[in-house]
N, C-alpha and C positions, 0 to 999 in steps of 0.2 A: 430534595435537593442534596447532593453530596456535600459533606463538610469540607472545610478548607484544607484540612490535613490530606484528604484523598486527592484533591486537585493538586496541592503542592507536591505531594509524592510523585503523582504521575508526571508533572511538569519536569522535576528533577530527573526522574527515570528516563524521560523522553530525551533529555540532553544527553544522557550517557548512551542510550541506544541510538541516538542520532549520530554520535561519534563513531559508534560501530557500524552504522549504516554506511558512512563514508568509506570505511574499510572494505565492506562488502561490495559496494558500488565499483570501487576501484580494482578489486582483486578477482572477484568471481567471474566476471566476463572474460578476463585474461587467463583463467584457469589457475590462479595463484592460491597459495595457502593463506588461510585466515589467521594462522598462528605464527608462522614464520616467513620471512625475517621480519624483525621489528620495523616500524614505519620509518622511512627515510625520505629525504628531500629528492624528488625525481630528477633534479638538475645536478646537484653536487653529491648526492648519496650520503649526506651527513645524517646520522641518526636523529631522530626528533626526540628531544628530551621530555620526560614526563611533565614538566612544568610548561612546556610549549604545546602540550596536547589537551589542555583544558578546553572543553567545548565552548565555542564562541569567544570566550575571554582571551585565550591565547592569540587567536586571529587579530583581535583588536589591539592587544598590546604589542604585537609584532608589526602592526600596521600592514598586514597582509603580505608580509615578505619573510623569507626564510632567514633565520638568525645567522646562518653561516655564509651564505652566498647572496642573499638579498634578491633571490628569485621571487617572482610574484606568486602568491598563493591564491588559488581561484576563490571567488566569493561564493561558489557552490557549497563549499565546506560548511561555512557558518549557516547558510541558508537551509541546508538539509538538517543541521542540528536544531535550528529554531523551529522549522516545520515539524520535525518529530516531536519536539517538546510541546508545541501547541496542539498537535494531534493527540498526543497522549492525554493532555489535560482535558481536551474536548471529549475524548472517549471515557475518561474518568467521570466527567460531568454527566454524560449520557447513560452510562452503564451503572455507575455507583460502585460501592464496595460490596461486591458479590463474587460468587465462585466463577462467574463468566468473564470477570474483568481481565484475567491474564490472557485468555483466549482472544479477546478483542483488542488487547494492546498488541499481541502478535499479529492479528489481522490487519491493523492499522500500519504497523511496521513494515510488513512485507508489501503492502500495497504501495507505500511510499518508495521503497527500495526498487521494486520492479518498474515503477513508473519512470524513475530516473534512468535506470539501466536501459529500458526500452527506447527512450528518447536518444540515448547515446549510441546504442549498437543495433537497434531494430530487432531485438530478440529478448526473450524472457528465459533465463537459464533454468534448465531442469534441476540443476544443483540446488536451487532455492525451492521450487514448487514440489519436487518429489519428497523431500523430508518434512517440509513444513505443512503441507496439506494434511497428511495423517496426523501430525502433531495438533493441528488446529482441531481436527475431528475428535481426538481423544480429549482435549481440554474442554470443548463445549459439550460433548456427550456426557463426560464426567460431571461438568457443572449442572447440566439438566437433571441428571440422576441424583445428584446431592441435594438439589432443590426440590426433588420429588416430582419432577415433570417429564416422565419418560416419553410422552408424546412429543415434547420439544426436542428430545434427543433424535427421535425417529425423523422428524421434520428436518432437522439439520443434515442428517445423512441423505435423505431424499433431495434436499435442496442442492447438495453438491452433485448428486447424479443427474438431476434434471438440468442444471446449468451446463454441466459437462456435455450432455447429450445434445442439448440445443445448439451450442456453439460448434460442436463436432460436425453436426449436420450442415450448418452454415459454412463451415471451413471446407467441407467436401464439395459443396455447391460452388463456392467462390474462393478457391485457395489463394488467389492473389490478393483478396481483401482481408484475409484473416489467417494467422499462422497457428500451428499446434501449441505454441507457447500461450497463445490467448486462450485456447481451449482448456489447457491445464489450469491456467489462472482462474477460469470461470468456475471450475470445480471447488477451488479454495474459496472463491467469493460465495458460491452457493451454499457452502457449509455455514459461513458466518451469517449471511443474510437469512438462510433458512431457519436458523435459530430464532431469529427475531420475528419471522412470519412470512408467509407466502407474498403479502403485499410488498414487504421490503425487497424480497427477491426480485419481483417484477419491476419495481421502481428502480432498482439498482441497474438491472440490465437495460431497461428502457432509457434511463439517463445516460448511461454509457454509449449506447448506439446513437441516441440523439446528438450528443456532444460530438462524438467522432464523425458522424455523418455530416453535421453542419460544418464543422471545421474542414473536412475534406472537400466538401462542396465549394467552400469559400476559397481554398487554396487553388482549386481547379479553375474556378471563375476568374481569380486574380492572376492566373497563369504562373503561380509560384510552384505548382506541381502539375504533372500531367495525370491522366486517368491510369496510366501504367505504373506510376510511382507508388511505392509501399509507404503508407502513412501509419506510424505506430498506433495501435489500437489499445495496447496495454495501459497507457496512462488514462484513457477515457474509460475503460473498464474499471480502473481503480478509483477514479473520480466519482463515477456513478455509484459505486459501492459504498464510498465514504458519505455522499450525500444521503443515501438511503439509511446508513447507520446513524448518522448524526442528527438528520431533520426528517427522517422518513415518517415518523409518527404524525407530526403536524400536517405534512403534505398529504399523506393518505387520508387523514381525517378531513381535510379541506376538499379533497376530491370526492369523497363519499357524500359529503354535505351538498356539493355542487351537483352531483348526479342524482340527488335525492333519495339516496340509499340509506340515509340515517336520520 
C-alpha cells in the first residue's frame, strides 16, 4: 500500500495539472497557444489574477462569478480539477512510488482531457496524441528497463501497435462509427495497458466498446440520437482504459476463477 505522502503528493499534483487541463481543453481545439495570452474572462477580457486562479478554491471564493463583470464561471472548471486530483491519487494508490508512476500520471491526464474535448467537439486533437504518445512510450519503456524488465518494455510497445491496428481495421470497416482520432488514442492506451499486461489491454478495450455500444444503443432506442449520428467514442475508450488500470487486477482474477483457469 503506497504511503500517505505519495497519495497526498499525487492529489496536489492532480489539482495543479487539473487547472492546466482546463487551459488545454479550452485552447487546443481552437488552435490557441498554451502559453499566451494569459487567461482572461471570456466575457469582459479582464485578466485572471493569480489569486483567482487557485484550483477549486478560487471558484468557490468567487461564487462561480468573474470578479470584474460577475459573468458566470462554468462548474466544469472545478469538476475537471477535482476529477484530475482524484484520478492522480487513485493512480498513485495503484502504481505506487515507482519509475512507472510519471508515465501513468500522464496516461490518466491525457485520457481525462481528450474525453472532455471529445464530448465538446466530437474530435480528438492530433496536437495532443502526436507528442504525448511517444512521450508515454519513452517513460514506460524507460521505467521497465530501469526496473530490469525488458519484456515489459517490449509488451508496452506491442500493446500500442496491436491496439492501433485493431481500431484502424474497425475504423476502415465502419468509418461512421469510429474516427481516426480514436485510432490514434488507442495506440496511446495500448502502450499504457500493455505495460500492465495483455489481460489489462483486452479488458480496457472490451470495457470501452461495451460502454460505448450500450449507451449508443440506448440513445437510439430512446430516439435521442439516430443511427446516423456520431456519438463520441473517445470518452468510452478513456473510461475503459482507466477501469483496466485501476481495478483490472481484481477483475481479471475474478474472471479467471469464474472460468476455472486458476
